[in-house]
ROVOSE-927584 format. One record per residue: residue number from 1; x, z, y of N, C-alpha, C in turn. Coordinates in steps of 0.001 Angstrom, whole numbers. Example, Ala and Ser with C-alpha at 12.3 -4.5 7.8 and 13.67 -1.06 7.14 Angstrom:
# ROVOSE-927584
- pos; n_x; n_z; n_y; ca_x; ca_z; ca_y; c_x; c_z; c_y
- 1; 13190; 7800; -5690; 12300; 7800; -4500; 13200; 7800; -3300
- 2; 12850; 7080; -2250; 13670; 7140; -1060; 12900; 7870; 30
END
This chain:
# ROVOSE-927584
- pos; n_x; n_z; n_y; ca_x; ca_z; ca_y; c_x; c_z; c_y
- 1; 69630; 18665; 27716; 70513; 18290; 27418; 70509; 16802; 28321
- 2; 71546; 16189; 29076; 71348; 14906; 29838; 72143; 14301; 29375
- 3; 71646; 13263; 29102; 71848; 11842; 28530; 72375; 10957; 29726
- 4; 73403; 10446; 29399; 74197; 9551; 30071; 74203; 7866; 29719
- 5; 73516; 7236; 30201; 73577; 5603; 29773; 74700; 4896; 30868
- 6; 75553; 4090; 29757; 76412; 3574; 30379; 76474; 2191; 29997
- 7; 76465; 1152; 30987; 75629; -349; 31144; 77795; -935; 30932
- 8; 78042; -1414; 30068; 79096; -2621; 29529; 79383; -3690; 30857
- 9; 80443; -3856; 31186; 80317; -5228; 32122; 80973; -6528; 30837
- 10; 81492; -6050; 29634; 82351; -7125; 28691; 81068; -8393; 28335
- 11; 81297; -9416; 28430; 80692; -10261; 27995; 80602; -10278; 26497
- 12; 79150; -10678; 25589; 79955; -10767; 24533; 80606; -12083; 24224
- 13; 80806; -12174; 22695; 82026; -13051; 22407; 80931; -14794; 22767
- 14; 79437; -15120; 21978; 78793; -15713; 22184; 78772; -16417; 23294
- 15; 78532; -15169; 24508; 78303; -16005; 25640; 79306; -16571; 26415
- 16; 80382; -15609; 26109; 81761; -16152; 26731; 81825; -17539; 26647
- 17; 81464; -17611; 25087; 82086; -19335; 24544; 81234; -19785; 25363
- 18; 80246; -19692; 25007; 78801; -20698; 25681; 79340; -20990; 27361
- 19; 79813; -19751; 28097; 80149; -19659; 29514; 80907; -20786; 29536
- 20; 82263; -20720; 28838; 83349; -21418; 28677; 83499; -23388; 28527
- 21; 82240; -23442; 27962; 82239; -24497; 27163; 81115; -25310; 28249
- 22; 80282; -24392; 28300; 79666; -25562; 29956; 80724; -26098; 30849
- 23; 81252; -24555; 31084; 82270; -24578; 32376; 82453; -26028; 32540
- 24; 83170; -26302; 31042; 84404; -27182; 30870; 83471; -28858; 31091
- 25; 82385; -28533; 31110; 81456; -30148; 31284; 81081; -30305; 32951
- 26; 81499; -29479; 33585; 81692; -29867; 35118; 80067; -29898; 35519
- 27; 79120; -29591; 34869; 77432; -29654; 35186; 77398; -28966; 35801
- 28; 77110; -27454; 35790; 76854; -26370; 36377; 77971; -25789; 37223
- 29; 77783; -24747; 38260; 78496; -23728; 38637; 78685; -22574; 37789
- 30; 79053; -21996; 37966; 79251; -20402; 37250; 77916; -19901; 37232
- 31; 77473; -19333; 36107; 75829; -18830; 36173; 75873; -17207; 36284
- 32; 75316; -16410; 35872; 74756; -14997; 35565; 74915; -15033; 34429
- 33; 75709; -13417; 33365; 75440; -13693; 32004; 73927; -14039; 31595
- 34; 72842; -13320; 32486; 71500; -13630; 31959; 71624; -14868; 31857
- 35; 71930; -15859; 32392; 71503; -17461; 32119; 71691; -17947; 30884
- 36; 73067; -17125; 30224; 73895; -17581; 29424; 72839; -17554; 28154
- 37; 72600; -16073; 28045; 71754; -15454; 27458; 70440; -16594; 26960
- 38; 69605; -16596; 28153; 68951; -17430; 28001; 68799; -18517; 27483
- 39; 69914; -19333; 27563; 70278; -20425; 26961; 70093; -19915; 25325
- 40; 70598; -18865; 25251; 71200; -18869; 23573; 69919; -18670; 22760
- 41; 68855; -17921; 23783; 67693; -17472; 23180; 66327; -18576; 23118
- 42; 67102; -19881; 23779; 65835; -20887; 23306; 66529; -21429; 22684
- 43; 67777; -21506; 22118; 68548; -22209; 20696; 69511; -23188; 21344
- 44; 70044; -23402; 22820; 71358; -23787; 22929; 72520; -23291; 22900
- 45; 73390; -23625; 22090; 74789; -22531; 21652; 75982; -23244; 22075
- 46; 75602; -24389; 22242; 77033; -25156; 22268; 77217; -26262; 23566
- 47; 78088; -26656; 24193; 78245; -27704; 25043; 77145; -28987; 24846
- 48; 77612; -29373; 23620; 77049; -30463; 22999; 74983; -30590; 23342
- 49; 74828; -29226; 22665; 73319; -29295; 23292; 73208; -29140; 24358
- 50; 73726; -28319; 25334; 73427; -28030; 26769; 73649; -29642; 27729
- 51; 74344; -30058; 27359; 74703; -31591; 27646; 73170; -32289; 27097
- 52; 72869; -32636; 25947; 71984; -32996; 25683; 70404; -32769; 26394
- 53; 70102; -31189; 26511; 68765; -30781; 27078; 68833; -30531; 28613
- 54; 70132; -30362; 29336; 70254; -30012; 30805; 69455; -31371; 31312
- 55; 68135; -30948; 32542; 67634; -31871; 32830; 68046; -31703; 34623
- 56; 68385; -31007; 34910; 68451; -30698; 36458; 68488; -29216; 37159
- 57; 68880; -28931; 38568; 67897; -28043; 39363; 67058; -28523; 39997
- 58; 65777; -27629; 40095; 64930; -28117; 40826; 64405; -26896; 41432
- 59; 63488; -26642; 42888; 62921; -25768; 43066; 61763; -24987; 42667
- 60; 61175; -25909; 41944; 59757; -25180; 41014; 59452; -26398; 39627
- 61; 58765; -26194; 39120; 58168; -27255; 38107; 57908; -28333; 38654
- 62; 56565; -28014; 39566; 56214; -28953; 40414; 57344; -29958; 40987
- 63; 58098; -29762; 41687; 58999; -30646; 42025; 59941; -31263; 40921
- 64; 60479; -30705; 39753; 60798; -31383; 38778; 59905; -32811; 37934
- 65; 58750; -32465; 37299; 57398; -33322; 37747; 57796; -34358; 38486
- 66; 57591; -34145; 39511; 57159; -34995; 40829; 58733; -36055; 40639
- 67; 59904; -35513; 40341; 61050; -36138; 40710; 61229; -37069; 39183
- 68; 60589; -36279; 38328; 60912; -37239; 36599; 59920; -38505; 36634
- 69; 58614; -38127; 36955; 57335; -39236; 37135; 58072; -40447; 38373
- 70; 58970; -40142; 39696; 59531; -41098; 40439; 60660; -41740; 39479
- 71; 61569; -40913; 38891; 62483; -41597; 38637; 62282; -42581; 37492
- 72; 61014; -42428; 36780; 60637; -43514; 35523; 59709; -44464; 36559
- 73; 59867; -44504; 37599; 59105; -45483; 38467; 57409; -46062; 38236
- 74; 56928; -44621; 37452; 55482; -44664; 37304; 54802; -44687; 38585
- 75; 55209; -44484; 39632; 54132; -44932; 41137; 54630; -45425; 42005
- 76; 55192; -46171; 41817; 55586; -47644; 42302; 54212; -48138; 42593
- 77; 53137; -48610; 41752; 52504; -49432; 42021; 51535; -48434; 42653
- 78; 51037; -47139; 42948; 50031; -46308; 43032; 49831; -46236; 44688
- 79; 48989; -46271; 45813; 49015; -46340; 46624; 49192; -44473; 46975
- 80; 49837; -44551; 48646; 50026; -43151; 48580; 48845; -42242; 48727
- 81; 47559; -43058; 49397; 46662; -42230; 49386; 46342; -41484; 48055
- 82; 46592; -42014; 47279; 46140; -41381; 45549; 47355; -39978; 45513
- 83; 48698; -40743; 45143; 49831; -40248; 44912; 49581; -38476; 45805
- 84; 49368; -39102; 46632; 49634; -37807; 48120; 48513; -36831; 47229
- 85; 47818; -37072; 46149; 46843; -36158; 45900; 46848; -35462; 44392
- 86; 48179; -35864; 43805; 48563; -35464; 42952; 48870; -34082; 42883
- 87; 48112; -33372; 41548; 48912; -32214; 41758; 50176; -31429; 40901
- 88; 51390; -31416; 41275; 52571; -31694; 40449; 52320; -29763; 39893
- 89; 52086; -29031; 40287; 52208; -27596; 39871; 51217; -27602; 38503
- 90; 50126; -28644; 38628; 49339; -28290; 37444; 49674; -29207; 36286
- 91; 50558; -30624; 36659; 50940; -31071; 35637; 51975; -30301; 34938
- 92; 53015; -29657; 35361; 53746; -28798; 34758; 53412; -28197; 34168
- 93; 52091; -27275; 34416; 51505; -26196; 33922; 50956; -26322; 32418
- 94; 49495; -27813; 32794; 48972; -28347; 31699; 50097; -29141; 30505
- 95; 50761; -30093; 30940; 51727; -31417; 30582; 52765; -30932; 30270
- 96; 53983; -30779; 30682; 55378; -30734; 30939; 56292; -29376; 30110
- 97; 55216; -28216; 30261; 55825; -27082; 30156; 55935; -26972; 28697
- 98; 55312; -27733; 28221; 55125; -27558; 26518; 56441; -28603; 26069
- 99; 56947; -29639; 26701; 58493; -30077; 26145; 59704; -29793; 27030
- 100; 59721; -28705; 28273; 60845; -28553; 28988; 60567; -27277; 29114
- 101; 61705; -26426; 29261; 61813; -25097; 29782; 62729; -24832; 31364
- 102; 62450; -23453; 31744; 63279; -23756; 33172; 63831; -21881; 33130
- 103; 65355; -22101; 33473; 65691; -21152; 33734; 66222; -20760; 34846
- 104; 66202; -19299; 35798; 66439; -18944; 37002; 67835; -19417; 37006
- 105; 68232; -19592; 38192; 69870; -20049; 38406; 70269; -18598; 39175
- 106; 71219; -19032; 40325; 72030; -17860; 40625; 71098; -17243; 41942
- 107; 70071; -18514; 42332; 69705; -18096; 43567; 68175; -18178; 43653
- 108; 67580; -17678; 44136; 65454; -17298; 44501; 65974; -19221; 44647
- 109; 64415; -19369; 43989; 64131; -20789; 43884; 65243; -22032; 43324
- 110; 66276; -21613; 42574; 67020; -22219; 41691; 66491; -22069; 40361
- 111; 66172; -23160; 39961; 65354; -23642; 38559; 66273; -24545; 37931
- 112; 66690; -24162; 37008; 67568; -24929; 35758; 66253; -25459; 35140
- 113; 66121; -26685; 35274; 65188; -27108; 33600; 66087; -28508; 32432
- 114; 65651; -27688; 31195; 66257; -28357; 30249; 65185; -28786; 29053
- 115; 65057; -29923; 28341; 64396; -30376; 27557; 64668; -29236; 26109
- 116; 63140; -29074; 25796; 63304; -28714; 23951; 63558; -29090; 23003
- 117; 63724; -30412; 23071; 64230; -31341; 22244; 65759; -31870; 22413
- 118; 66578; -30949; 21881; 68429; -31311; 21736; 68775; -31296; 20828
END
């Protein structure tokens, strides 16, 4: 007996509704279906939740951490010879990944970051 597996290209109504709602915000370009499914898996089901949680696009957790700290202005008073030795990957792994999550975008190195508190 031969079994055939058929994959559907039809998007579920929940994914389609979320994709359309997020698209109307203008905050991101169209993403693969897996992106929207990941959002739903993390509990983001409306454009309002998306807008509250979305932190931007970065190439890594390290880049996200460094940008976040720079945006807060916390590094302005610290000399470069010290800030050059901050391990931003460790900061992501040990500190911020508990409060944020990332989802892969369309291309390799395109990571989208979200707060877990929306």
